[in-house]
PLY file of the C-alpha trace (Angstrom):
ply
format ascii 1.0
element vertex 357
property float x
property float y
property float z
element edge 356
property int vertex1
property int vertex2
end_header
-20.98 6.74 33.11
-21.56 9.15 35.85
-21.39 12.90 35.20
-18.55 13.48 36.87
-16.39 10.47 34.65
-17.34 12.91 31.92
-16.65 16.17 33.33
-12.95 15.06 33.88
-13.00 13.62 29.72
-14.28 16.92 28.83
-11.67 18.74 30.83
-8.64 16.40 30.20
-9.91 16.00 26.31
-9.78 20.14 26.08
-6.98 21.02 27.43
-4.24 21.67 24.75
-0.18 20.31 24.95
1.41 19.14 21.92
4.76 16.82 21.95
7.57 18.28 24.16
4.66 21.49 25.04
2.69 19.06 27.91
2.44 21.97 30.61
-1.16 22.26 31.15
-1.82 18.55 31.19
1.08 18.02 34.28
-0.64 20.75 35.52
-3.45 18.89 36.08
-2.16 15.36 36.19
-0.42 16.40 39.58
-2.89 18.10 41.59
-5.17 16.00 40.30
-2.95 13.33 41.82
-2.05 14.51 44.98
-4.74 13.26 47.20
-4.82 9.69 45.74
-0.62 8.73 46.18
2.41 9.02 49.12
4.37 11.27 46.44
3.99 12.72 43.98
7.75 12.61 41.09
8.43 13.98 37.91
11.85 12.74 35.13
13.96 14.52 33.38
11.31 15.22 30.17
8.24 16.28 32.26
6.79 12.69 32.69
4.90 12.19 36.11
3.74 9.91 38.47
2.09 9.72 42.10
3.58 6.40 43.66
2.33 4.43 46.73
5.33 3.27 48.81
5.15 -0.90 49.53
7.73 -3.05 51.79
11.16 -2.33 51.05
11.85 -4.97 48.24
8.76 -5.67 46.57
8.09 -5.79 43.34
7.30 -2.24 41.24
4.51 -2.11 39.24
3.73 1.13 36.52
1.04 2.50 34.91
1.60 5.33 32.13
-0.77 6.75 29.71
0.76 9.93 27.73
0.30 13.29 28.32
0.61 14.40 25.17
-1.68 14.83 21.46
-0.65 15.53 17.71
-0.50 18.74 16.69
2.39 21.05 14.82
5.19 23.19 15.55
5.41 26.16 13.77
9.40 26.34 12.19
8.57 29.63 10.10
6.81 33.05 9.14
6.18 34.40 5.99
6.62 37.52 5.41
2.45 38.15 4.59
2.17 36.43 8.39
1.61 33.33 8.08
3.63 30.01 9.39
4.68 26.49 7.94
4.74 23.81 9.95
6.07 20.73 10.59
3.83 17.78 12.51
4.66 16.54 16.19
2.80 12.91 16.22
1.49 10.62 13.06
-1.88 13.02 10.96
-3.37 12.38 7.89
-2.86 15.48 5.28
-6.20 16.13 4.03
-7.92 16.31 7.28
-5.15 19.11 9.14
-7.57 21.85 6.28
-10.33 24.49 6.97
-10.11 23.46 10.36
-9.47 26.14 13.81
-6.95 25.46 16.26
-4.66 27.95 19.43
-1.06 28.97 18.52
0.28 28.62 22.02
3.36 31.54 22.08
5.05 32.87 25.30
2.89 36.13 25.73
-0.53 34.35 24.69
-3.08 32.10 22.80
-4.49 32.56 19.63
-6.97 31.48 17.94
-5.69 30.14 14.13
-7.17 28.30 11.25
-5.36 25.80 8.84
-5.57 26.65 5.11
-7.10 25.24 2.55
-8.12 26.40 -1.30
-11.41 26.31 -1.85
-13.13 25.16 -5.18
-13.49 28.16 -7.14
-9.88 28.34 -7.50
-9.36 25.16 -8.60
-11.83 24.96 -11.40
-9.98 24.39 -14.92
-7.30 22.77 -12.79
-6.50 19.02 -12.39
-7.59 19.47 -8.52
-5.21 19.88 -5.99
-3.29 17.00 -6.30
-1.24 15.55 -2.93
-1.23 17.09 -0.26
1.93 17.12 2.51
1.73 18.56 5.78
3.86 21.13 4.87
2.36 22.30 2.31
-0.61 23.93 4.27
-0.26 27.11 5.76
-1.41 28.45 9.21
-3.26 31.29 9.98
-4.06 34.21 12.76
-5.20 37.05 10.69
-1.94 38.93 11.20
-1.85 41.05 7.81
2.73 40.37 8.05
5.67 38.86 9.81
6.37 41.57 11.17
2.62 42.12 13.34
3.70 38.72 13.92
6.42 38.77 15.83
4.74 41.90 17.68
2.46 39.47 19.16
5.62 37.11 20.40
5.47 34.34 17.48
8.17 32.65 17.21
9.36 29.76 15.45
9.89 26.86 18.02
5.74 27.94 18.85
3.47 24.90 18.99
-0.15 25.14 17.42
-2.87 22.23 18.44
-6.68 21.83 18.08
-9.72 23.40 19.24
-12.44 21.75 20.28
-15.92 21.01 22.02
-16.02 17.54 23.71
-19.83 16.24 23.22
-21.78 13.39 23.02
-23.49 11.23 21.08
-27.56 11.68 20.47
-27.76 8.00 21.99
-25.95 9.15 25.45
-23.22 5.84 24.14
-20.76 8.05 22.68
-18.52 11.40 22.80
-16.70 12.77 20.86
-13.38 15.03 21.31
-9.92 15.77 20.08
-6.91 13.79 21.99
-8.56 10.80 23.46
-5.14 10.04 22.18
-4.27 9.66 25.08
-6.28 12.03 27.80
-8.14 8.47 28.48
-5.12 7.01 29.45
-4.63 10.11 32.14
-8.76 9.69 32.48
-8.36 5.94 33.86
-5.26 6.69 35.61
-6.77 8.73 37.76
-10.39 7.27 38.65
-8.32 3.52 39.11
-6.18 5.23 41.88
-9.41 6.48 42.90
-10.90 2.83 43.51
-7.54 1.59 44.30
-7.69 4.20 47.23
-8.98 2.04 49.71
-7.30 -1.36 48.56
-3.86 -2.74 50.65
-1.49 -3.86 47.47
1.49 -6.30 47.52
3.82 -3.52 45.32
4.97 0.00 44.76
2.34 1.15 42.59
4.12 4.51 40.16
1.33 5.48 38.06
0.74 8.56 35.63
1.51 10.06 32.05
4.45 9.82 29.55
5.77 12.80 27.36
6.01 12.82 24.13
4.94 9.36 22.86
2.99 11.35 19.88
7.25 11.52 18.83
8.76 8.10 18.83
7.88 6.38 21.80
10.49 8.92 23.46
9.61 9.77 27.21
9.07 6.37 28.31
12.30 5.41 27.55
13.66 7.34 30.89
10.22 7.30 33.45
11.06 3.47 33.21
14.47 4.46 33.90
14.37 6.48 36.92
11.56 4.43 38.60
12.73 0.71 37.53
9.83 -1.09 36.87
9.27 -4.86 37.29
6.06 -4.88 35.11
4.40 -1.81 32.80
0.70 -1.17 31.95
0.69 0.77 29.24
-2.96 2.86 29.39
-3.53 4.54 25.91
-5.87 4.53 23.12
-5.70 2.69 18.84
-7.37 3.23 16.21
-10.76 2.07 15.21
-11.46 0.09 11.99
-14.89 -0.25 12.51
-16.63 1.35 9.47
-17.52 -0.87 7.28
-18.08 -4.41 8.40
-15.37 -5.93 11.26
-15.15 -8.60 9.74
-10.94 -9.40 9.43
-10.69 -5.95 10.63
-9.28 -4.61 14.44
-11.24 -2.48 16.51
-14.93 -2.26 16.60
-16.29 0.41 19.00
-18.67 -1.21 21.75
-17.31 -4.46 21.87
-14.98 -3.70 24.66
-10.70 -3.16 25.96
-8.62 -4.37 24.05
-6.48 -7.13 24.16
-2.94 -6.23 22.09
-1.25 -9.56 21.04
0.72 -7.86 18.60
2.78 -4.54 17.09
5.47 -3.42 15.22
7.04 -2.63 18.50
5.83 -5.76 20.65
3.81 -9.20 21.26
2.27 -9.57 24.33
3.79 -12.49 26.52
1.90 -15.77 27.16
2.34 -15.03 30.08
1.01 -11.10 30.59
-2.42 -12.30 27.91
-3.01 -15.36 30.16
-3.19 -12.92 33.41
-5.65 -10.61 31.42
-7.54 -13.44 29.89
-8.59 -14.41 33.30
-8.85 -11.01 34.53
-11.58 -10.28 32.23
-13.18 -13.32 32.41
-13.38 -13.75 36.24
-15.15 -10.15 36.65
-17.10 -10.41 33.54
-15.32 -7.79 31.45
-16.08 -7.32 27.56
-12.53 -7.48 25.62
-11.39 -7.77 21.92
-8.92 -9.48 20.69
-6.02 -6.25 19.04
-3.39 -6.51 16.54
-1.72 -3.05 15.51
0.55 -0.99 13.10
1.38 1.68 15.30
2.92 1.38 18.36
2.21 2.53 22.12
4.72 3.20 25.26
4.63 -0.46 25.99
6.97 -1.01 23.03
9.67 1.49 24.37
9.31 0.08 28.15
9.67 -3.95 27.55
12.36 -3.22 25.55
13.92 -1.19 28.31
16.64 -1.76 31.58
16.92 -5.56 31.67
13.60 -6.62 30.51
10.70 -5.42 30.86
7.01 -7.52 30.82
4.56 -4.94 28.81
1.45 -4.69 28.49
-1.76 -2.08 26.89
-4.82 -1.65 28.72
-6.30 0.18 25.03
-9.95 1.25 23.80
-10.70 2.30 20.47
-11.88 5.16 18.87
-12.93 6.44 15.30
-10.61 8.95 13.37
-7.70 9.27 15.91
-5.59 11.88 15.59
-8.19 14.16 13.66
-9.85 16.98 15.56
-13.04 14.86 16.69
-12.55 11.05 18.23
-15.73 8.70 18.52
-15.03 6.82 21.21
-17.59 4.27 22.69
-18.34 5.17 27.02
-19.20 1.08 27.18
-15.43 0.34 25.64
-14.25 3.04 28.43
-16.38 1.45 31.31
-14.51 -1.90 30.24
-11.06 -0.73 29.97
-11.50 1.10 33.24
-12.33 -2.02 35.07
-9.83 -3.95 33.36
-7.01 -1.88 34.60
-8.55 -2.02 38.41
-9.28 -5.29 38.63
-5.56 -6.46 36.78
-4.05 -4.34 39.65
-6.20 -5.99 42.85
-5.43 -9.21 41.38
-1.82 -8.55 41.77
0.70 -9.31 44.61
4.15 -10.10 44.49
3.74 -13.98 43.58
1.84 -13.74 40.83
4.23 -10.79 39.24
6.96 -12.97 40.17
5.25 -15.54 38.33
4.38 -13.72 35.38
8.43 -12.57 35.76
9.82 -16.09 35.51
7.24 -16.71 32.65
7.28 -20.61 35.04
0 1
1 2
2 3
3 4
4 5
5 6
6 7
7 8
8 9
9 10
10 11
11 12
12 13
13 14
14 15
15 16
16 17
17 18
18 19
19 20
20 21
21 22
22 23
23 24
24 25
25 26
26 27
27 28
28 29
29 30
30 31
31 32
32 33
33 34
34 35
35 36
36 37
37 38
38 39
39 40
40 41
41 42
42 43
43 44
44 45
45 46
46 47
47 48
48 49
49 50
50 51
51 52
52 53
53 54
54 55
55 56
56 57
57 58
58 59
59 60
60 61
61 62
62 63
63 64
64 65
65 66
66 67
67 68
68 69
69 70
70 71
71 72
72 73
73 74
74 75
75 76
76 77
77 78
78 79
79 80
80 81
81 82
82 83
83 84
84 85
85 86
86 87
87 88
88 89
89 90
90 91
91 92
92 93
93 94
94 95
95 96
96 97
97 98
98 99
99 100
100 101
101 102
102 103
103 104
104 105
105 106
106 107
107 108
108 109
109 110
110 111
111 112
112 113
113 114
114 115
115 116
116 117
117 118
118 119
119 120
120 121
121 122
122 123
123 124
124 125
125 126
126 127
127 128
128 129
129 130
130 131
131 132
132 133
133 134
134 135
135 136
136 137
137 138
138 139
139 140
140 141
141 142
142 143
143 144
144 145
145 146
146 147
147 148
148 149
149 150
150 151
151 152
152 153
153 154
154 155
155 156
156 157
157 158
158 159
159 160
160 161
161 162
162 163
163 164
164 165
165 166
166 167
167 168
168 169
169 170
170 171
171 172
172 173
173 174
174 175
175 176
176 177
177 178
178 179
179 180
180 181
181 182
182 183
183 184
184 185
185 186
186 187
187 188
188 189
189 190
190 191
191 192
192 193
193 194
194 195
195 196
196 197
197 198
198 199
199 200
200 201
201 202
202 203
203 204
204 205
205 206
206 207
207 208
208 209
209 210
210 211
211 212
212 213
213 214
214 215
215 216
216 217
217 218
218 219
219 220
220 221
221 222
222 223
223 224
224 225
225 226
226 227
227 228
228 229
229 230
230 231
231 232
232 233
233 234
234 235
235 236
236 237
237 238
238 239
239 240
240 241
241 242
242 243
243 244
244 245
245 246
246 247
247 248
248 249
249 250
250 251
251 252
252 253
253 254
254 255
255 256
256 257
257 258
258 259
259 260
260 261
261 262
262 263
263 264
264 265
265 266
266 267
267 268
268 269
269 270
270 271
271 272
272 273
273 274
274 275
275 276
276 277
277 278
278 279
279 280
280 281
281 282
282 283
283 284
284 285
285 286
286 287
287 288
288 289
289 290
290 291
291 292
292 293
293 294
294 295
295 296
296 297
297 298
298 299
299 300
300 301
301 302
302 303
303 304
304 305
305 306
306 307
307 308
308 309
309 310
310 311
311 312
312 313
313 314
314 315
315 316
316 317
317 318
318 319
319 320
320 321
321 322
322 323
323 324
324 325
325 326
326 327
327 328
328 329
329 330
330 331
331 332
332 333
333 334
334 335
335 336
336 337
337 338
338 339
339 340
340 341
341 342
342 343
343 344
344 345
345 346
346 347
347 348
348 349
349 350
350 351
351 352
352 353
353 354
354 355
355 356
């Protein structure tokens, strides 16, 4: 991996923006997209996309990451100046406590930590028992509700993880927050750079949606606005390889994910054939993937009149936490898969995929 790419990953993963509050990532994407496309357009919820225009009546291909990361929405300030929250996106409640966050308000950003119970206070009890996210308080050090209000803290503000992006000792992996889905944001930009001098036989619409983590909400207005004929989601999924790779899906170092099924999408045979041919022609390592969670492809493929959709994915260990570990080799494979898949499309191939013949 080039140092330039690592720095882009570091910048994007260290940016903070949970669902509905993606403005910092949107600004980054808009700036980075500008020299790579003919124009930039935004949908009504805030998704941002760059367009490379082809002739009129040519097919339209959409490549969409999503900008949001999991976080929390502040719902109540207690009399002691602590915060109650609801999760934005899926959180395992057992990884939330005793972590560092950023409280984002209209008056500024403040350091914040999540509460936990020290073992000293659990002695003589049956332990902490079942934990719900709503039971965990967040603490920015304010001494009262009034003091918090004086700093501009209000219900509806957001709380997002705060971490540093680093490489592992062997240089083969990266540890960061928000790889789900700043991976996609990174790959979209890298692919557009690689395709700058390529002539495309279709209009390419490439960028990032909002609010994926709270029900795939951003994909629907985006595909309504841009009317793609094909849709590529670019997203990160959960690795399941800590104790075995037998009978599990998502193994670090084994290549990009070929997602064949999840609760919201079945990969159409014609798209599977195209992706397999692309991977094998260009010697791109890949692994089949079945997921218990969905992506924007699940929302896109049932939108409009039905859009053939797929996912160019990677897996990461410990996603939806402060610290995700992912493989540089997998990232490189996914990047090459997206670039070659986009290069290989022409009007005839797109029509064949759509018609299923």
